[in-house]
C-alpha positions in Angstrom: 106.9 -8.2 107.1 109.5 -5.6 106.1 112.6 -5.4 103.9 115.3 -4.2 106.3 118.9 -3.1 105.6 121.2 -3.4 108.6 124.4 -1.4 108.9 126.5 -3.6 111.1 130.2 -2.8 111.1 130.7 -5.5 113.7 128.8 -8.7 113.1 130.2 -12.2 114.0 128.7 -15.3 115.5 130.1 -16.8 118.7 131.6 -13.5 119.9 130.7 -11.1 122.6 130.2 -7.4 122.7 129.5 -5.5 119.5 130.0 -8.5 117.1 127.3 -10.4 119.0 124.9 -7.4 118.8 125.3 -7.2 115.0 124.9 -11.0 114.6 121.8 -11.1 116.8 120.0 -8.3 114.9 120.7 -10.1 111.6 119.6 -13.6 112.6 116.7 -12.7 114.9 115.1 -10.3 112.4 115.4 -12.9 109.7 114.0 -15.6 112.0 111.0 -13.3 112.6 110.1 -13.3 108.9 111.7 -10.0 107.9 113.7 -9.9 104.7 117.1 -8.8 105.9 120.2 -7.5 104.1 123.3 -6.9 106.3 126.1 -4.6 105.4 129.2 -5.5 107.3 133.0 -5.7 107.0 134.7 -8.2 104.7 136.9 -9.4 107.6 133.7 -10.9 109.1 133.0 -13.0 106.0 134.7 -16.2 107.0 133.1 -16.4 110.4 129.7 -15.6 109.0 129.8 -18.0 106.0 131.0 -20.9 108.2 128.2 -20.2 110.8 125.3 -19.6 108.5 123.3 -22.8 107.8 123.6 -24.3 104.4 121.5 -23.6 102.4 121.3 -20.1 103.7 117.8 -18.9 104.8 116.4 -17.2 101.8 115.4 -14.1 103.8 119.0 -13.4 105.2 121.6 -11.8 102.9 125.1 -10.5 103.7 126.8 -7.8 101.7 130.5 -7.2 102.5 132.5 -4.1 102.0 135.8 -2.9 103.4 138.8 -0.7 103.0 141.9 -2.0 101.1 144.0 -4.5 103.0 146.9 -2.1 103.4 144.6 0.2 105.4 144.0 -2.4 108.1 147.5 -1.9 109.6 147.1 1.7 110.6 143.7 0.9 112.1 145.5 -0.4 115.1 147.2 2.9 115.9 145.7 4.9 118.8 142.5 6.6 117.8 142.8 5.5 114.1 139.9 3.2 114.4 137.5 6.2 114.2 139.0 7.4 111.0 138.9 3.8 109.6 135.2 3.6 110.7 134.4 6.9 109.1 135.9 5.8 105.7 134.1 2.5 106.0 130.8 4.3 106.5 131.5 6.1 103.2 131.9 2.8 101.4 129.0 1.3 103.2 126.7 4.2 102.2 127.6 3.7 98.5 126.9 0.0 98.8 123.6 0.7 100.6 122.5 3.1 97.9 123.1 0.5 95.3 121.3 -2.2 97.3 118.3 0.2 97.9 117.9 0.9 94.2 117.7 -2.9 93.6 115.5 -4.0 96.6 113.6 -0.9 97.8 114.0 -1.3 101.5 111.3 -0.3 104.0 113.8 0.9 106.5 117.5 1.0 107.3 118.8 0.3 110.8 122.2 1.2 112.2 123.2 -1.3 114.9 127.0 -1.0 115.0 129.1 0.8 116.1 126.9 1.2 119.2 128.5 4.5 119.9 127.1 8.0 120.1 130.5 9.4 119.0 130.4 7.4 115.7 128.1 8.7 113.0 126.1 6.7 110.4 125.4 8.0 106.9 122.5 5.7 106.3 120.0 8.5 106.9 121.0 9.9 103.5 119.2 7.0 101.8 116.0 8.9 102.2 114.1 6.0 103.7 113.0 5.5 107.4 116.2 5.4 109.4 116.5 3.8 112.9 119.7 4.7 114.8 120.7 2.4 117.7 120.5 1.4 120.4 123.7 3.3 120.9 125.6 4.3 124.0 128.7 6.1 125.2 127.5 8.7 127.7 128.4 6.6 130.7 131.5 7.8 132.5 133.7 6.7 135.4 132.7 8.7 138.5 135.3 11.4 139.5 135.9 9.8 143.0 136.8 6.5 141.4 139.4 7.9 139.0 141.8 8.6 141.8 143.1 5.1 141.9 143.6 4.9 138.1 147.0 5.4 136.4 147.8 8.8 134.9 147.3 7.4 131.5 143.9 6.0 132.3 142.8 9.3 133.9 143.9 11.2 130.8 142.0 8.8 128.6 138.8 9.2 130.6 139.2 13.0 130.4 139.7 12.9 126.7 136.6 10.7 126.5 134.6 13.3 128.5 135.7 16.0 126.1 134.7 13.8 123.1 131.3 13.2 124.7 130.8 16.9 125.2 131.7 17.7 121.6 129.2 15.1 120.4 126.4 17.7 120.9 128.1 20.0 118.3 129.4 17.4 115.9 127.8 18.2 112.5 127.9 14.5 111.4 126.2 13.3 114.6 123.6 16.1 114.4 122.9 15.1 110.8 122.4 11.5 111.9 120.1 12.6 114.7 118.1 14.9 112.4 117.6 12.2 109.7 116.7 9.4 112.1 113.1 8.5 112.4 113.8 6.9 115.7 116.9 7.1 118.0 117.5 4.4 120.6 120.0 5.0 123.4 121.2 2.5 126.1 120.9 4.9 129.1 119.8 8.3 130.2 123.5 9.2 130.4 123.7 8.6 126.7 120.4 10.5 126.1 122.0 13.5 127.7 124.5 13.7 124.8 121.8 14.2 122.3 120.6 17.8 121.7 117.2 18.3 123.2 115.7 19.2 119.8 115.8 15.5 119.0 114.7 14.0 122.3 111.1 13.6 121.1 112.3 10.8 118.8 114.4 9.1 121.4 113.7 6.0 123.5 115.9 4.3 126.1 116.7 0.6 125.6 119.7 -1.5 126.6 121.9 -2.3 123.6 122.4 -5.9 124.7 120.1 -8.9 125.0 120.3 -12.6 124.8 118.8 -15.0 122.3 116.4 -17.8 123.0 118.9 -20.2 121.6 121.5 -19.0 124.0 119.1 -19.3 126.9 118.3 -22.9 125.7 122.0 -23.8 125.5 122.8 -22.5 129.0 122.4 -24.8 132.0 120.7 -24.2 135.3 123.2 -24.2 138.2 122.7 -27.2 140.6 123.6 -26.9 144.3 127.2 -27.9 145.0 128.8 -28.5 148.4 132.4 -27.3 148.0 134.5 -25.5 150.5 135.5 -22.4 148.5 133.3 -19.9 146.7 134.4 -19.8 143.0 134.0 -16.4 141.4 134.4 -15.6 137.7 135.1 -12.6 135.6 135.3 -12.5 131.8 135.9 -9.5 129.6 138.6 -7.1 128.6 141.3 -6.2 131.1 141.1 -2.4 131.2 141.4 -0.1 134.1 137.8 1.1 133.9 136.6 -2.5 134.1 137.2 -2.1 137.9 139.1 -5.4 138.4 141.5 -3.7 140.8 138.4 -3.4 143.1 137.9 -7.2 142.9 141.5 -7.8 143.8 141.2 -5.4 146.8 138.1 -7.4 147.8 140.0 -10.6 147.6 142.6 -9.2 150.0 139.9 -8.4 152.5 138.4 -11.9 152.2 141.7 -13.5 152.7 142.3 -11.5 155.9 138.9 -12.7 157.1 139.8 -16.3 156.2 136.9 -16.6 153.8 137.6 -19.4 151.2 137.2 -17.6 147.8 138.9 -18.1 144.5 138.6 -15.7 141.5 139.1 -16.8 137.9 139.8 -14.0 135.4 139.3 -14.7 131.7 140.4 -12.1 129.1 143.2 -9.9 128.0 144.0 -6.2 127.7 146.6 -3.6 128.5 145.9 -3.6 132.2 146.7 -7.3 132.6 150.4 -6.8 133.7 149.4 -4.2 136.2 146.6 -6.3 137.6 148.9 -9.4 138.0 151.4 -7.2 139.7 148.7 -5.8 142.0 147.6 -9.3 142.9 151.1 -10.1 144.0 151.5 -7.0 146.0 148.2 -7.7 147.8 149.3 -11.2 148.6 146.3 -12.8 146.8 148.1 -14.2 143.6 147.6 -17.7 144.9 143.8 -17.1 144.9 143.6 -15.9 141.3 143.5 -18.1 138.2 144.3 -16.3 134.9 143.1 -17.4 131.4 143.5 -15.7 128.0 140.4 -15.5 125.8 138.8 -18.9 125.5 136.7 -20.5 122.6 133.0 -20.0 123.0 132.3 -23.6 124.1 135.0 -23.6 126.8 133.7 -20.2 128.1 130.2 -21.7 128.5 131.7 -24.5 130.5 133.6 -22.1 132.7 130.3 -20.4 133.6 129.0 -23.7 134.9 132.0 -24.4 137.0 131.7 -21.2 139.0 129.3 -20.0 141.7 129.2 -16.2 141.3 130.0 -13.7 138.5 131.9 -10.6 139.5 131.6 -7.6 137.3 132.8 -4.3 139.0 132.9 -2.3 135.8 132.8 1.5 136.2 131.1 2.5 133.0 129.9 -0.5 130.9 126.9 0.6 128.9 125.9 -3.0 128.1 127.1 -6.1 129.8 126.7 -9.1 127.5 128.8 -11.2 129.8 126.4 -10.4 132.7 123.5 -11.7 130.7 125.3 -14.9 129.8 126.2 -15.4 133.5 122.6 -14.9 134.6 121.5 -17.4 131.9 123.8 -20.0 133.4 122.3 -19.3 136.9 125.3 -17.4 138.3 124.3 -14.6 140.7 126.1 -11.4 139.7 127.8 -8.8 141.9 128.3 -5.5 140.1 128.2 -1.8 140.6 125.2 0.3 139.9 126.8 2.0 136.9 125.7 1.5 133.3 124.0 -1.6 131.9 124.9 -4.1 134.6 123.4 -1.8 137.2 120.2 -1.8 135.2 120.2 -5.6 134.6 121.0 -6.9 138.1 118.6 -6.7 141.0 118.4 -8.2 144.5 116.6 -11.3 143.1 119.5 -12.3 141.0 122.6 -10.8 142.6 123.9 -7.8 144.5 124.4 -4.2 143.2 126.9 -1.9 144.9 126.0 1.8 145.1 128.8 4.1 143.9 127.5 7.6 144.6 129.9 9.5 146.8 131.9 6.4 147.6 135.6 5.8 147.2 137.3 2.8 145.7 138.0 1.5 149.3 134.3 1.7 150.1 133.4 -0.3 147.0 136.0 -2.9 147.6 134.7 -3.3 151.1 131.1 -3.7 149.8 132.2 -6.2 147.2 134.0 -8.2 149.9 131.0 -8.1 152.1 128.7 -9.4 149.4 131.0 -12.2 148.4 131.4 -13.2 152.1 127.6 -13.3 152.4 127.4 -15.6 149.4 130.3 -17.8 150.5 128.6 -18.4 153.9 125.1 -18.9 152.7 124.6 -21.7 150.1 120.8 -21.3 150.4 121.0 -17.7 149.3 123.3 -18.6 146.4 120.7 -21.2 145.2 117.9 -18.7 145.6 119.8 -16.1 143.6 120.7 -18.7 141.0 117.1 -19.4 140.3 116.4 -15.7 140.2 119.3 -15.2 137.7 117.8 -17.6 135.2 114.4 -15.9 135.5 116.0 -12.5 135.1 117.9 -13.6 132.0 114.7 -14.5 130.2 113.4 -10.9 130.8 116.2 -9.8 128.4 115.4 -12.3 125.6 116.3 -10.6 122.3 112.9 -10.9 120.8 111.6 -8.5 123.5 114.1 -5.9 122.5 113.3 -6.4 118.8 109.6 -6.2 119.3 110.0 -3.0 121.4 111.8 -1.4 118.5 109.9 -2.8 115.5 106.4 -3.3 117.1 106.2 -0.7 119.9 102.8 -0.3 121.7 100.8 2.5 120.2 100.6 4.2 123.6 104.4 4.0 124.2 106.0 7.2 125.4 109.3 8.5 124.0 111.9 8.5 126.7 110.2 5.7 128.5 112.3 3.6 130.9 114.0 0.5 129.5 111.2 -1.8 128.6 113.4 -4.8 129.2 114.2 -4.0 132.8 
């Protein structure tokens, strides 16, 4: 087994998104017998120390570094997170160099940020350097930006420009050049990497689910209730596509289909979404919750029938995997990670090419009506959802990266799909 240094800016237990990615890499590599040192932020210390079993497994070590406390305030300013992350990477590299002198690592692996616009300096250690899986190349289709606010459209345009500049960013090119292997979450992200480095690239989703999570989740049992209960959990941002779900709810209400939608999360789009629900006349069919503790969230999965995830550019989709593990069929768009995870055996995928927001809302409503009127189909998809979740068990991603088949081709399709 290897001595591995992980660079994980975000790393916390019982969290979703990037913190979950960092935590899974740390714990699963250690559970597989590797000697693992994790470089992460000091603000993650309390959550990690309280979650790590006592005594701590001898093969798992955490090293904390961070900027001074006074710097954490301006991190919240628009765009300042990237400067903060850059400075953190400088500190992390110094800590990594010291650790490498003491422990002589076999490789260093950057796992967070999972962004192609955020460089890593770990390649300067002079040891084998793995970069990713990273993402960021996914974008909201032009036709679907028309219903977004001016601010959101400006943000998407700025993001497009930042993606284009990634090809010429000297820090990113340095990371690509120094990496022994580069893992990207999608072909959209692959297209941001200069072709000179494509021979060392492979496509793998950045998200997966642990065997422990699969064991804790519960299979859905058939329930005979009058209304279809739909669930969404995640950030409330315009590109998450929740306005499409609200439009679909309006159509279902007009068709007298008994459906209720529960929305869990928070974000800058929440006031506008609540206002839209009122204007559409569906406020009485929507239940809103702020972020819930992990245990309560798991219970919410089991209380619902279908998971709705109409995101317009999500590269991962951890919530989608959790929903599948609980036996919830998923209805999503064909964009990004969710579109690669979900198939007709575990849910429904809505095509977005050359389609307007109205078209997608109509399709979403049609799929939800089909599920509301066909309990047998829901049960069949629920069984398929559990099976599909096991195909994304984290060990498979880990083995694909650390023990790839000798005949594997670079740029091969996602081995987990």
